[in-house]
N, CA, C and O atoms as a GROMACS GRO file, in nm:
protein
  444
    1MET      N    1   3.421  -3.008  -1.525
    1MET     CA    2   3.352  -2.944  -1.426
    1MET      C    3   3.259  -2.796  -1.419
    1MET      O    4   3.329  -2.724  -1.349
    2SER      N    5   3.137  -2.718  -1.458
    2SER     CA    6   3.182  -2.566  -1.473
    2SER      C    7   3.164  -2.554  -1.289
    2SER      O    8   3.187  -2.477  -1.196
    3SER      N    9   3.126  -2.641  -1.306
    3SER     CA   10   3.024  -2.561  -1.128
    3SER      C   11   3.177  -2.588  -0.998
    3SER      O   12   3.174  -2.632  -0.883
    4LEU      N   13   3.306  -2.533  -1.091
    4LEU     CA   14   3.433  -2.532  -1.008
    4LEU      C   15   3.440  -2.411  -0.945
    4LEU      O   16   3.411  -2.317  -1.020
    5ARG      N   17   3.484  -2.365  -0.776
    5ARG     CA   18   3.549  -2.249  -0.721
    5ARG      C   19   3.659  -2.246  -0.696
    5ARG      O   20   3.692  -2.301  -0.590
    6LEU      N   21   3.729  -2.202  -0.752
    6LEU     CA   22   3.920  -2.153  -0.695
    6LEU      C   23   3.916  -2.143  -0.501
    6LEU      O   24   3.809  -2.124  -0.442
    7ALA      N   25   4.013  -2.155  -0.447
    7ALA     CA   26   3.941  -2.208  -0.298
    7ALA      C   27   4.081  -2.146  -0.202
    7ALA      O   28   4.180  -2.219  -0.196
    8ARG      N   29   4.083  -2.056  -0.153
    8ARG     CA   30   4.249  -1.999  -0.093
    8ARG      C   31   4.252  -2.076   0.003
    8ARG      O   32   4.132  -2.081   0.025
    9LEU      N   33   4.336  -2.192   0.141
    9LEU     CA   34   4.384  -2.180   0.247
    9LEU      C   35   4.400  -2.057   0.345
    9LEU      O   36   4.514  -2.030   0.382
   10ALA      N   37   4.349  -2.020   0.366
   10ALA     CA   38   4.348  -1.957   0.533
   10ALA      C   39   4.458  -2.001   0.619
   10ALA      O   40   4.575  -1.964   0.618
   11VAL      N   41   4.370  -2.127   0.727
   11VAL     CA   42   4.434  -2.142   0.826
   11VAL      C   43   4.410  -2.277   0.841
   11VAL      O   44   4.294  -2.309   0.863
   12ASP      N   45   4.542  -2.411   0.829
   12ASP     CA   46   4.574  -2.527   0.887
   12ASP      C   47   4.638  -2.557   1.031
   12ASP      O   48   4.758  -2.536   1.049
   13LYS      N   49   4.567  -2.600   1.121
   13LYS     CA   50   4.615  -2.622   1.243
   13LYS      C   51   4.501  -2.690   1.261
   13LYS      O   52   4.388  -2.693   1.212
   14VAL      N   53   4.607  -2.782   1.410
   14VAL     CA   54   4.585  -2.874   1.452
   14VAL      C   55   4.526  -2.806   1.626
   14VAL      O   56   4.616  -2.814   1.710
   15VAL      N   57   4.400  -2.750   1.677
   15VAL     CA   58   4.385  -2.736   1.831
   15VAL      C   59   4.374  -2.777   1.905
   15VAL      O   60   4.359  -2.892   1.863
   16ASN      N   61   4.364  -2.787   2.066
   16ASN     CA   62   4.368  -2.838   2.112
   16ASN      C   63   4.311  -2.790   2.229
   16ASN      O   64   4.308  -2.670   2.255
   17ALA      N   65   4.263  -2.878   2.302
   17ALA     CA   66   4.204  -2.753   2.422
   17ALA      C   67   4.278  -2.791   2.524
   17ALA      O   68   4.329  -2.901   2.546
   18PRO      N   69   4.285  -2.617   2.632
   18PRO     CA   70   4.196  -2.503   2.642
   18PRO      C   71   4.243  -2.477   2.502
   18PRO      O   72   4.353  -2.506   2.455
   19ASN      N   73   4.107  -2.400   2.423
   19ASN     CA   74   4.174  -2.287   2.285
   19ASN      C   75   4.070  -2.161   2.267
   19ASN      O   76   3.948  -2.152   2.280
   20ASP      N   77   4.151  -2.089   2.239
   20ASP     CA   78   4.038  -1.990   2.261
   20ASP      C   79   3.949  -1.990   2.123
   20ASP      O   80   4.007  -2.024   2.020
   21THR      N   81   3.781  -1.944   2.115
   21THR     CA   82   3.722  -1.950   2.070
   21THR      C   83   3.754  -1.855   1.943
   21THR      O   84   3.758  -1.733   1.933
   22SER      N   85   3.786  -2.010   1.804
   22SER     CA   86   3.751  -1.927   1.706
   22SER      C   87   3.608  -1.860   1.631
   22SER      O   88   3.496  -1.910   1.628
   23VAL      N   89   3.676  -1.667   1.542
   23VAL     CA   90   3.530  -1.626   1.533
   23VAL      C   91   3.485  -1.632   1.272
   23VAL      O   92   3.528  -1.527   1.225
   24LEU      N   93   3.458  -1.672   1.225
   24LEU     CA   94   3.437  -1.639   1.104
   24LEU      C   95   3.380  -1.536   0.998
   24LEU      O   96   3.260  -1.519   1.017
   25TYR      N   97   3.399  -1.508   0.958
   25TYR     CA   98   3.304  -1.371   0.922
   25TYR      C   99   3.255  -1.412   0.760
   25TYR      O  100   3.332  -1.420   0.664
   26PRO      N  101   3.111  -1.437   0.756
   26PRO     CA  102   3.163  -1.471   0.553
   26PRO      C  103   3.198  -1.367   0.484
   26PRO      O  104   3.250  -1.388   0.375
   27LYS      N  105   3.175  -1.208   0.537
   27LYS     CA  106   3.229  -1.101   0.366
   27LYS      C  107   3.323  -1.044   0.404
   27LYS      O  108   3.356  -0.945   0.338
   28SER      N  109   3.423  -1.089   0.549
   28SER     CA  110   3.544  -1.051   0.474
   28SER      C  111   3.682  -1.166   0.580
   28SER      O  112   3.759  -1.142   0.673
   29GLY      N  113   3.649  -1.276   0.504
   29GLY     CA  114   3.789  -1.371   0.472
   29GLY      C  115   3.659  -1.513   0.440
   29GLY      O  116   3.697  -1.604   0.366
   30GLY      N  117   3.544  -1.520   0.487
   30GLY     CA  118   3.514  -1.652   0.480
   30GLY      C  119   3.373  -1.737   0.585
   30GLY      O  120   3.351  -1.714   0.704
   31ASN      N  121   3.341  -1.777   0.547
   31ASN     CA  122   3.272  -1.893   0.659
   31ASN      C  123   3.247  -2.079   0.608
   31ASN      O  124   3.155  -2.158   0.628
   32LEU      N  125   3.430  -2.094   0.507
   32LEU     CA  126   3.433  -2.234   0.473
   32LEU      C  127   3.519  -2.310   0.530
   32LEU      O  128   3.634  -2.268   0.545
   33HIS      N  129   3.481  -2.442   0.576
   33HIS     CA  130   3.584  -2.455   0.766
   33HIS      C  131   3.504  -2.673   0.742
   33HIS      O  132   3.397  -2.732   0.728
   34CYS      N  133   3.630  -2.699   0.751
   34CYS     CA  134   3.641  -2.878   0.754
   34CYS      C  135   3.679  -2.864   0.906
   34CYS      O  136   3.760  -2.784   0.952
   35PHE      N  137   3.624  -2.935   0.957
   35PHE     CA  138   3.693  -3.014   1.066
   35PHE      C  139   3.717  -3.217   1.084
   35PHE      O  140   3.649  -3.320   1.087
   36THR      N  141   3.827  -3.183   1.089
   36THR     CA  142   3.910  -3.367   1.071
   36THR      C  143   3.972  -3.416   1.274
   36THR      O  144   4.086  -3.424   1.318
   37ALA      N  145   3.884  -3.431   1.322
   37ALA     CA  146   3.918  -3.541   1.439
   37ALA      C  147   4.072  -3.568   1.439
   37ALA      O  148   4.083  -3.678   1.384
   38VAL      N  149   4.188  -3.527   1.472
   38VAL     CA  150   4.304  -3.595   1.525
   38VAL      C  151   4.224  -3.765   1.664
   38VAL      O  152   4.219  -3.888   1.654
   39THR      N  153   4.200  -3.708   1.722
   39THR     CA  154   4.165  -3.760   1.911
   39THR      C  155   4.029  -3.771   1.880
   39THR      O  156   3.977  -3.684   1.810
   40PRO      N  157   3.966  -3.861   1.919
   40PRO     CA  158   3.807  -3.855   1.975
   40PRO      C  159   3.804  -3.686   2.058
   40PRO      O  160   3.860  -3.662   2.165
   41CYS      N  161   3.732  -3.595   1.982
   41CYS     CA  162   3.688  -3.458   1.993
   41CYS      C  163   3.536  -3.475   1.983
   41CYS      O  164   3.488  -3.579   1.937
   42ALA      N  165   3.452  -3.362   2.032
   42ALA     CA  166   3.311  -3.227   2.013
   42ALA      C  167   3.366  -3.150   1.970
   42ALA      O  168   3.481  -3.128   2.007
   43VAL      N  169   3.295  -3.065   1.859
   43VAL     CA  170   3.319  -2.939   1.868
   43VAL      C  171   3.121  -2.909   1.844
   43VAL      O  172   3.023  -2.980   1.819
   44LEU      N  173   3.155  -2.728   1.876
   44LEU     CA  174   3.036  -2.690   1.918
   44LEU      C  175   3.102  -2.534   1.769
   44LEU      O  176   3.194  -2.452   1.763
   45ASP      N  177   2.999  -2.569   1.693
   45ASP     CA  178   2.953  -2.422   1.598
   45ASP      C  179   2.847  -2.415   1.596
   45ASP      O  180   2.755  -2.496   1.584
   46ILE      N  181   2.858  -2.290   1.613
   46ILE     CA  182   2.744  -2.212   1.684
   46ILE      C  183   2.751  -2.036   1.579
   46ILE      O  184   2.828  -1.942   1.561
   47LEU      N  185   2.623  -2.081   1.538
   47LEU     CA  186   2.591  -1.962   1.378
   47LEU      C  187   2.506  -1.861   1.431
   47LEU      O  188   2.384  -1.879   1.440
   48ALA      N  189   2.563  -1.759   1.466
   48ALA     CA  190   2.430  -1.704   1.507
   48ALA      C  191   2.418  -1.541   1.369
   48ALA      O  192   2.478  -1.434   1.375
   49PRO      N  193   2.332  -1.585   1.278
   49PRO     CA  194   2.170  -1.589   1.314
   49PRO      C  195   2.168  -1.749   1.299
   49PRO      O  196   2.254  -1.813   1.360
   50PRO      N  197   2.105  -1.794   1.246
   50PRO     CA  198   2.136  -1.912   1.238
   50PRO      C  199   2.086  -1.994   1.041
   50PRO      O  200   1.989  -1.932   0.997
   51TYR      N  201   2.114  -2.058   0.985
   51TYR     CA  202   2.133  -2.111   0.898
   51TYR      C  203   1.943  -2.067   0.886
   51TYR      O  204   1.851  -2.085   0.965
   52LEU      N  205   1.949  -2.004   0.745
   52LEU     CA  206   1.796  -1.979   0.678
   52LEU      C  207   1.743  -1.920   0.557
   52LEU      O  208   1.725  -1.801   0.532
   53GLU      N  209   1.715  -2.052   0.464
   53GLU     CA  210   1.776  -2.053   0.291
   53GLU      C  211   1.695  -1.930   0.242
   53GLU      O  212   1.741  -1.865   0.147
   54ALA      N  213   1.582  -1.894   0.299
   54ALA     CA  214   1.470  -1.809   0.258
   54ALA      C  215   1.534  -1.597   0.295
   54ALA      O  216   1.495  -1.490   0.249
   55ALA      N  217   1.671  -1.645   0.423
   55ALA     CA  218   1.681  -1.523   0.430
   55ALA      C  219   1.830  -1.503   0.365
   55ALA      O  220   1.909  -1.415   0.397
   56GLY      N  221   1.855  -1.638   0.236
   56GLY     CA  222   1.903  -1.630   0.173
   56GLY      C  223   2.141  -1.686   0.314
   56GLY      O  224   2.264  -1.682   0.304
   57ARG      N  225   2.045  -1.718   0.393
   57ARG     CA  226   2.192  -1.830   0.486
   57ARG      C  227   2.142  -1.955   0.473
   57ARG      O  228   2.053  -1.995   0.548
   58ARG      N  229   2.196  -2.033   0.373
   58ARG     CA  230   2.241  -2.168   0.302
   58ARG      C  231   2.398  -2.164   0.418
   58ARG      O  232   2.492  -2.105   0.471
   59CYS      N  233   2.294  -2.322   0.383
   59CYS     CA  234   2.408  -2.436   0.473
   59CYS      C  235   2.506  -2.439   0.301
   59CYS      O  236   2.407  -2.453   0.228
   60THR      N  237   2.592  -2.437   0.231
   60THR     CA  238   2.662  -2.597   0.148
   60THR      C  239   2.792  -2.650   0.119
   60THR      O  240   2.902  -2.608   0.084
   61TYR      N  241   2.744  -2.742   0.141
   61TYR     CA  242   2.886  -2.862   0.133
   61TYR      C  243   2.928  -2.893   0.004
   61TYR      O  244   2.859  -2.935  -0.088
   62TYR      N  245   3.122  -2.855   0.006
   62TYR     CA  246   3.151  -2.914  -0.084
   62TYR      C  247   3.269  -3.010  -0.073
   62TYR      O  248   3.319  -3.027   0.038
   63HIS      N  249   3.326  -3.084  -0.199
   63HIS     CA  250   3.410  -3.130  -0.206
   63HIS      C  251   3.540  -3.094  -0.214
   63HIS      O  252   3.532  -3.009  -0.303
   64ASP      N  253   3.687  -3.101  -0.175
   64ASP     CA  254   3.785  -3.069  -0.210
   64ASP      C  255   3.857  -3.109  -0.365
   64ASP      O  256   3.849  -3.224  -0.410
   65TYR      N  257   3.919  -3.012  -0.429
   65TYR     CA  258   3.975  -3.168  -0.478
   65TYR      C  259   4.152  -3.052  -0.516
   65TYR      O  260   4.133  -2.931  -0.528
   66PRO      N  261   4.267  -3.092  -0.526
   66PRO     CA  262   4.396  -3.075  -0.541
   66PRO      C  263   4.348  -2.984  -0.659
   66PRO      O  264   4.261  -3.002  -0.744
   67TYR      N  265   4.472  -2.831  -0.626
   67TYR     CA  266   4.491  -2.778  -0.758
   67TYR      C  267   4.542  -2.802  -0.848
   67TYR      O  268   4.550  -2.711  -0.930
   68SER      N  269   4.603  -2.935  -0.882
   68SER     CA  270   4.700  -2.986  -0.971
   68SER      C  271   4.548  -3.025  -1.041
   68SER      O  272   4.540  -2.967  -1.150
   69SER      N  273   4.437  -3.100  -1.012
   69SER     CA  274   4.338  -3.181  -1.065
   69SER      C  275   4.308  -3.131  -1.160
   69SER      O  276   4.294  -3.214  -1.250
   70PHE      N  277   4.281  -2.994  -1.199
   70PHE     CA  278   4.178  -2.922  -1.291
   70PHE      C  279   4.277  -2.762  -1.406
   70PHE      O  280   4.238  -2.686  -1.494
   71ALA      N  281   4.386  -2.779  -1.345
   71ALA     CA  282   4.531  -2.685  -1.397
   71ALA      C  283   4.555  -2.720  -1.533
   71ALA      O  284   4.574  -2.822  -1.599
   72HIS      N  285   4.544  -2.561  -1.557
   72HIS     CA  286   4.595  -2.696  -1.687
   72HIS      C  287   4.656  -2.495  -1.748
   72HIS      O  288   4.686  -2.407  -1.667
   73GLY      N  289   4.656  -2.478  -1.896
   73GLY     CA  290   4.852  -2.442  -1.926
   73GLY      C  291   4.818  -2.257  -1.900
   73GLY      O  292   4.910  -2.176  -1.900
   74ASP      N  293   4.664  -2.216  -1.878
   74ASP     CA  294   4.671  -2.066  -1.804
   74ASP      C  295   4.596  -2.107  -1.677
   74ASP      O  296   4.481  -2.102  -1.633
   75GLU      N  297   4.716  -2.148  -1.638
   75GLU     CA  298   4.715  -2.111  -1.447
   75GLU      C  299   4.708  -2.022  -1.390
   75GLU      O  300   4.757  -1.923  -1.445
   76ILE      N  301   4.650  -2.005  -1.259
   76ILE     CA  302   4.600  -1.927  -1.168
   76ILE      C  303   4.711  -1.931  -1.100
   76ILE      O  304   4.809  -1.862  -1.128
   77VAL      N  305   4.708  -1.997  -1.022
   77VAL     CA  306   4.842  -1.958  -0.911
   77VAL      C  307   4.968  -2.051  -1.008
   77VAL      O  308   4.959  -2.168  -1.045
   78ASP      N  309   5.052  -1.979  -1.024
   78ASP     CA  310   5.224  -1.957  -1.071
   78ASP      C  311   5.317  -1.959  -0.962
   78ASP      O  312   5.428  -1.953  -1.014
   79ASN      N  313   5.328  -1.964  -0.839
   79ASN     CA  314   5.410  -1.897  -0.709
   79ASN      C  315   5.445  -1.997  -0.666
   79ASN      O  316   5.531  -1.981  -0.579
   80GLY      N  317   5.405  -2.151  -0.695
   80GLY     CA  318   5.490  -2.257  -0.562
   80GLY      C  319   5.452  -2.225  -0.475
   80GLY      O  320   5.538  -2.212  -0.387
   81LYS      N  321   5.302  -2.189  -0.432
   81LYS     CA  322   5.251  -2.236  -0.362
   81LYS      C  323   5.139  -2.314  -0.363
   81LYS      O  324   5.082  -2.336  -0.256
   82GLU      N  325   5.085  -2.374  -0.499
   82GLU     CA  326   4.966  -2.459  -0.514
   82GLU      C  327   4.919  -2.572  -0.417
   82GLU      O  328   4.805  -2.617  -0.431
   83GLN      N  329   4.982  -2.609  -0.343
   83GLN     CA  330   4.850  -2.693  -0.209
   83GLN      C  331   4.784  -2.555  -0.090
   83GLN      O  332   4.696  -2.586  -0.009
   84GLU      N  333   4.837  -2.419  -0.094
   84GLU     CA  334   4.740  -2.323  -0.056
   84GLU      C  335   4.639  -2.315  -0.102
   84GLU      O  336   4.546  -2.296  -0.023
   85TYR      N  337   4.601  -2.326  -0.275
   85TYR     CA  338   4.472  -2.376  -0.298
   85TYR      C  339   4.366  -2.487  -0.359
   85TYR      O  340   4.424  -2.595  -0.370
   86ALA      N  341   4.251  -2.492  -0.395
   86ALA     CA  342   4.172  -2.604  -0.414
   86ALA      C  343   4.056  -2.575  -0.517
   86ALA      O  344   4.002  -2.465  -0.530
   87TRP      N  345   4.024  -2.696  -0.593
   87TRP     CA  346   3.846  -2.694  -0.627
   87TRP      C  347   3.755  -2.710  -0.539
   87TRP      O  348   3.785  -2.791  -0.451
   88LEU      N  349   3.676  -2.672  -0.534
   88LEU     CA  350   3.551  -2.676  -0.487
   88LEU      C  351   3.392  -2.720  -0.552
   88LEU      O  352   3.314  -2.663  -0.627
   89ALA      N  353   3.392  -2.801  -0.509
   89ALA     CA  354   3.254  -2.860  -0.635
   89ALA      C  355   3.144  -2.862  -0.545
   89ALA      O  356   3.172  -2.927  -0.444
   90VAL      N  357   3.045  -2.822  -0.544
   90VAL     CA  358   2.916  -2.807  -0.407
   90VAL      C  359   2.843  -3.016  -0.475
   90VAL      O  360   2.830  -3.070  -0.585
   91VAL      N  361   2.820  -3.053  -0.339
   91VAL     CA  362   2.768  -3.163  -0.286
   91VAL      C  363   2.597  -3.128  -0.225
   91VAL      O  364   2.556  -3.025  -0.172
   92ASP      N  365   2.537  -3.234  -0.249
   92ASP     CA  366   2.451  -3.260  -0.126
   92ASP      C  367   2.428  -3.240  -0.017
   92ASP      O  368   2.517  -3.159   0.007
   93THR      N  369   2.374  -3.252   0.076
   93THR     CA  370   2.421  -3.270   0.184
   93THR      C  371   2.453  -3.348   0.251
   93THR      O  372   2.369  -3.437   0.237
   94PRO      N  373   2.576  -3.399   0.372
   94PRO     CA  374   2.598  -3.553   0.329
   94PRO      C  375   2.462  -3.610   0.457
   94PRO      O  376   2.422  -3.545   0.553
   95GLU      N  377   2.416  -3.754   0.411
   95GLU     CA  378   2.333  -3.824   0.481
   95GLU      C  379   2.355  -3.875   0.642
   95GLU      O  380   2.280  -3.944   0.712
   96ASP      N  381   2.479  -3.818   0.671
   96ASP     CA  382   2.538  -3.868   0.751
   96ASP      C  383   2.488  -3.751   0.896
   96ASP      O  384   2.424  -3.787   0.995
   97LEU      N  385   2.530  -3.631   0.873
   97LEU     CA  386   2.489  -3.537   0.928
   97LEU      C  387   2.363  -3.528   1.058
   97LEU      O  388   2.256  -3.588   1.054
   98TYR      N  389   2.399  -3.459   1.141
   98TYR     CA  390   2.287  -3.411   1.251
   98TYR      C  391   2.356  -3.321   1.312
   98TYR      O  392   2.454  -3.320   1.386
   99MET      N  393   2.217  -3.171   1.221
   99MET     CA  394   2.261  -3.086   1.329
   99MET      C  395   2.115  -3.021   1.398
   99MET      O  396   1.996  -3.038   1.371
  100ARG      N  397   2.176  -2.952   1.486
  100ARG     CA  398   2.068  -2.959   1.609
  100ARG      C  399   2.022  -2.833   1.567
  100ARG      O  400   2.094  -2.736   1.588
  101PRO      N  401   1.917  -2.820   1.512
  101PRO     CA  402   1.855  -2.564   1.488
  101PRO      C  403   1.823  -2.523   1.636
  101PRO      O  404   1.763  -2.586   1.724
  102GLY      N  405   1.867  -2.426   1.637
  102GLY     CA  406   1.851  -2.331   1.762
  102GLY      C  407   1.763  -2.253   1.692
  102GLY      O  408   1.714  -2.266   1.579
  103ARG      N  409   1.746  -2.144   1.802
  103ARG     CA  410   1.624  -2.056   1.753
  103ARG      C  411   1.711  -1.916   1.791
  103ARG      O  412   1.805  -1.908   1.870
  104TYR      N  413   1.659  -1.822   1.721
  104TYR     CA  414   1.687  -1.703   1.627
  104TYR      C  415   1.613  -1.629   1.735
  104TYR      O  416   1.490  -1.636   1.727
  105ILE      N  417   1.665  -1.558   1.838
  105ILE     CA  418   1.560  -1.460   1.908
  105ILE      C  419   1.609  -1.305   1.842
  105ILE      O  420   1.721  -1.286   1.889
  106GLY      N  421   1.584  -1.226   1.782
  106GLY     CA  422   1.622  -1.123   1.642
  106GLY      C  423   1.510  -1.018   1.747
  106GLY      O  424   1.448  -1.058   1.846
  107PRO      N  425   1.510  -0.919   1.706
  107PRO     CA  426   1.416  -0.807   1.748
  107PRO      C  427   1.306  -0.815   1.756
  107PRO      O  428   1.257  -0.758   1.854
  108ASP      N  429   1.225  -0.879   1.676
  108ASP     CA  430   1.132  -0.922   1.639
  108ASP      C  431   1.028  -0.986   1.700
  108ASP      O  432   0.906  -0.987   1.682
  109ILE      N  433   1.124  -1.053   1.800
  109ILE     CA  434   1.045  -1.252   1.902
  109ILE      C  435   1.132  -1.194   1.987
  109ILE      O  436   1.253  -1.169   1.979
  110GLN      N  437   1.015  -1.170   2.105
  110GLN     CA  438   0.970  -1.142   2.223
  110GLN      C  439   1.044  -1.284   2.299
  110GLN      O  440   1.002  -1.391   2.254
  111ARG      N  441   1.128  -1.290   2.386
  111ARG     CA  442   1.277  -1.343   2.472
  111ARG      C  443   1.162  -1.467   2.518
  111ARG      O  444   1.197  -1.559   2.592
   0.00000   0.00000   0.00000
């Protein structure tokens, strides 16, 4: 798979209410995240500015594979922390995904 990219886990935690807001910055640490519900819950994921393909703000989806799935003789990770790494492959947008589009109010748009 030539489209695989190596990723390193930054945070893996269970979040309970009430909880402080989490902020992700694409140019300093990335904005790659995954939510897994341990109990019934709701997640409010606000993107500002919103996704806009024409402006280069794409929403990309990935399938993750354990690091060991594609590791070979010239392994990148050899420090005993392989569980912190995964291979990511781009996949199509999930069919059951619902995202409510927002409205960007920029300097050229009247409120």
